[in-house]
N, C-alpha and C positions, 0 to 999 in steps of 0.2 A: 395291568393284566386284566383281561375281560372277567367280569363277574366278581371281581375282588377276591380271587382265589388266594388262599393261604397255603403255604408249603411247610410241612412239619417233617423234621428229620430226627428220629431217635438215634442216639449214638452212644457207644460205650467203648472206651479204650481204643478209639480210632481217629485221633486228631490228624495224623498225617494222611491216612487213607481218604478221609472225607475231603481234604484239601486237594487231593490228586484226582478224585473221581466225581462225586456227586455235585460238589459246589461249582467246579468249572463247567460241568455238564449243564447245570441250570443257568449259570451266567451266560455261557456261550449260546444257549438255546433261547435267549431273549427274555428270561424270567426277571422280573423286578426283584432284586435281591433283598429289598426292604420287606418283601412279603414272606421271606424264608426265616424260619426259626429252628435252631438246633436244640434238642432237649437232652439234658445231661442229668446224671444221677445225683451228683452232689458237688459241693464246692471244690473238692479235691481234684475233680476233672477240669475245672474251669481254666486253670493256668495253662494247661497243655493245649486247650482249644482256642485260647485267646488270639494267637496269631492268625488262625484261619478265620475267626469271627471278624476280626478287624480288617483283614485283607479283602474279604468278600462283602463286608458291610451287611451282615445278617444279624438277626436277633438271637438271643439265647434265653432259655428257661431252665433253671436248675432246681432240683429238689424232689424228684420222684425216686422210688426205690429201685433196686437192681432187678432186672428181669423184663422180658418183653411185655407181659401183661401190665406191669406197673407203668412202663413207658407209654404204651398205647392208651391206657385208661387216663393217664395224666393229660395226654394230648387231647383226648376226646372232651375232657372237662375244661380244658384251657380256653377253648374258643366258644364264642356265644352262638346260640341257636341261629341257624340260617347261613352260617359260614360255609362256603364251598371249600372243602379241605382236601388237599392232596398229601398223602404220606408216602415218602420214598426212603429207601434204605441209604445208609452212609457209604456204600461201596458200589453204587450203580455207575458204570462207566459209559453206557450208551442207552439211548431209547431209540428203537428202530421200527421201521415200517416195512412190510412185505411188498415187494414189487412183482415178483413171480415166484414160482416154486423153488428157485435157486438163489434168489437175490433179496438181500436186505439193504435198506438205505437208512442213514441216520436221520432222525427227525430234527429239523433245524429250527422250527417254530414251536416251542413247547407250550407257550400260552394258547396258541390256536388248538393244539391237541387237547389240552386240559379243558378248554371251553367246549370243544366237540364232545368230549367224554361226559361232561355234566349235562349237556344238552341231550345226548342219547340216553343217559341214565334216568332222566325224569324223576329224580329224587331217590333212586335206589343206589346201592353200592355198585361202583363200576371198577373194572379191572381190565388188564390186558392179557394176551395169551401168555401162559406161564413159562414158555421156553422159546428162545429166539431161533426157531427152526422154520425157515420159510416153506419147507415141504408140507408141514402140518398146519401152518397158519392159513388163513383164508380172508378174502375181502368180504367180511361179514361182521355184523354186530348182532350179538345174541341179547335180546331185550327181555327175555322171560326165562324162568326156570332157575335151577340151582347149578351154579358153576363155581369151581374153585378159584378164589380170588387170591392169588399169590401175594404175600405180604411185602414184597419188594417195591411194589408200585400199585396204589389204589387210591380211590377218592370217594367221598360222600359229602352230603350236606348235613352239617351238625344239627342234631335235633334235641340232644340231651336224653335220648331214649336209652333204656337198658341194653338194647341190642348192639349199641356202639362200644360196649365194654367187654373185655376178655377176662377169662378166669384161669388160663393156662399160659405158660411160657413157651411150650413146645406144642405146635399144632394150633397156635392162635389164629393163623390165617384160615384154617379149616373151621374153627369155631366161629370166626367172624362171618365167613361165608354162610354158614347155617343160620346164625342169628339174624342176619339181614334178610335172608330168604324167608324165614319164619315170620318176621315182623312186617316185611314190605312185599312179599310175594315174588321177588325176583332178584337176581344178581345180573347186572349187565356186563357183558364181556366184549371188548373190541378185539376180534381175532386177528386183525391185520397189524396190530402193534404189539411190541414186546420190549424187553430190556436185556441188558447184558450185565451179569454180576457173577462173582466167583463163589457165591453161596458158602458152602462149608469150608472153603480153602483159605479164607482170609482170617488172620489173627484178629483178636478183639471181638467186640459184639457178643453175640450169644455163645460163640465158641468158648469164651472165658468162663462161662457158668454152666455149660452143658455137661450132663452126666447121663449114663444109661438109665439111671433110676428116675431122674426128672423128665427125661424124654418119654419113658413109658407112662409116667404118671399123667402127663399131659394128654397123650394119645388115648389112654384108658378112660380118662374123664370124658372125653368126647364120645367114644364108642359106647360107654355105659349110659350116657345121657341121650344120645341120638343113635341107637342101634339100627334104626330104620334108614338112616341117612349116611352113616360112616362105617367103614369096615377096615380093620387092621390087616396089613400085609407087610412082607419083608421084601425089599428090593434086591437087585443083583449083588449089591455090596453087603448085604446082610443087615441093612438098617431098617428098623421098623418105620412104617409110614401109614398114611390113611388114603383110602379112596372114598370119594363122595358118590352117592347114588346120583346119577345124572337125571335130572328132571327138566324136561324141555317145555 
């Protein structure tokens, strides 16, 4: 793979789902599966994941605590500085590119996409458009400002900096976006690419530990620390969420 890109997949209670979605997506997209590592909480998870690990020829790292922050921080510390690192969720079924306002096509060459993303990012955090809706996507790369980097698919060059670490399990993608923006002055977003995932609908993952109390704890931490950059709101389903101040 160009640039010696490494792929990290945090996973929790989803051995079957990862084998049905993310792993075949990466393999069929031309990724060298030796560059892929799945990160598990503890040894009790390992047996369930072993068939997928062996079938796809990927690496495994075991031993971080339960929760999104624990997983992402372990990943950030696992790789040496200078590593081009892609993180992808364990239930991503497609990575897509906008053709026009009505059409999405599957990305067939994932190493080429990742190489492009790191080239465009110039050392900053890169992400893709947060929803696979071609009407709102655009043939555009945003190379400056603060943009929401959805946690399902993003990348950065490991530096060992504090801004690569998260403190919350819920809203960690908002926190990461802000921390990288403050540290490096920009988040890079490729608006003509996105992904397909079922988010809140899949069993396992964060669904198994999410409660109303810890959701609010994470979101409140962010709005208390960065009131000038993040605002709490409730969506149409009544779920609390955040909006970032758009800085172009």
